[in-house]
C-alpha positions as CSV (number, residue, x, y, z in Angstrom):
1,M,0.0,-0.1,0.1
2,S,1.3,3.4,-0.9
3,K,0.4,6.4,1.0
4,L,-2.1,6.1,4.1
5,L,-4.7,8.9,4.4
6,C,-7.0,9.3,7.3
7,P,-10.6,8.8,5.9
8,V,-12.0,11.3,8.2
9,C,-9.5,14.4,8.2
10,D,-7.8,13.3,4.9
11,K,-4.0,13.7,6.5
12,D,-1.2,11.3,6.1
13,V,-1.0,8.6,8.7
14,S,2.4,7.6,9.7
15,T,1.8,5.2,12.5
16,S,1.9,1.5,12.6
17,P,-1.3,-0.4,12.8
18,F,-2.1,-1.2,16.5
19,K,-4.0,-4.5,15.5
20,A,-4.1,-6.9,12.8
21,W,-6.4,-9.7,11.7
22,K,-7.9,-11.8,8.5
23,F,-11.4,-11.5,7.6
24,R,-12.9,-13.3,4.7
25,G,-9.8,-13.2,2.5
26,Y,-8.6,-9.6,3.4
27,D,-5.8,-8.6,5.5
28,V,-7.2,-6.0,8.0
29,K,-5.3,-3.4,9.8
30,R,-6.5,-0.9,12.6
31,Y,-5.1,2.4,12.7
32,E,-5.5,5.6,14.7
33,C,-5.0,8.8,13.1
34,Q,-2.4,10.9,15.1
35,N,-4.1,14.1,13.8
36,C,-7.9,13.6,14.6
37,K,-7.5,10.7,16.7
38,S,-10.2,8.7,14.9
39,K,-9.9,5.3,14.4
40,F,-10.4,3.1,11.1
41,N,-9.6,-0.3,9.3
42,V,-7.9,-0.9,6.0
43,Y,-9.0,-4.1,4.5
44,Q,-6.6,-5.3,1.6
45,N,-6.3,-8.3,-0.6
46,P,-4.7,-8.6,-4.0
47,K,-7.4,-7.3,-5.9
48,K,-9.0,-4.6,-3.6
49,T,-8.2,-2.2,-0.9
50,F,-10.6,0.0,1.0
51,T,-11.1,1.7,4.6
52,I,-14.2,1.6,7.1
53,P,-15.1,4.4,7.5
54,S,-14.8,5.0,3.8
55,H,-13.2,8.2,2.4
56,K,-15.5,11.6,2.4
């Protein structure tokens, strides 16, 4: 994954995930934005990458 942006405030997230697991073929990583303190998940597999919550 290239640049990671917070889906809430749209700023760069440079921290490491604080939790990771597998879910239905996706590698899921949980991050906390150092700017707005919101938490979000990044779902990633070879074909698709998305966040929950999604970008604005």
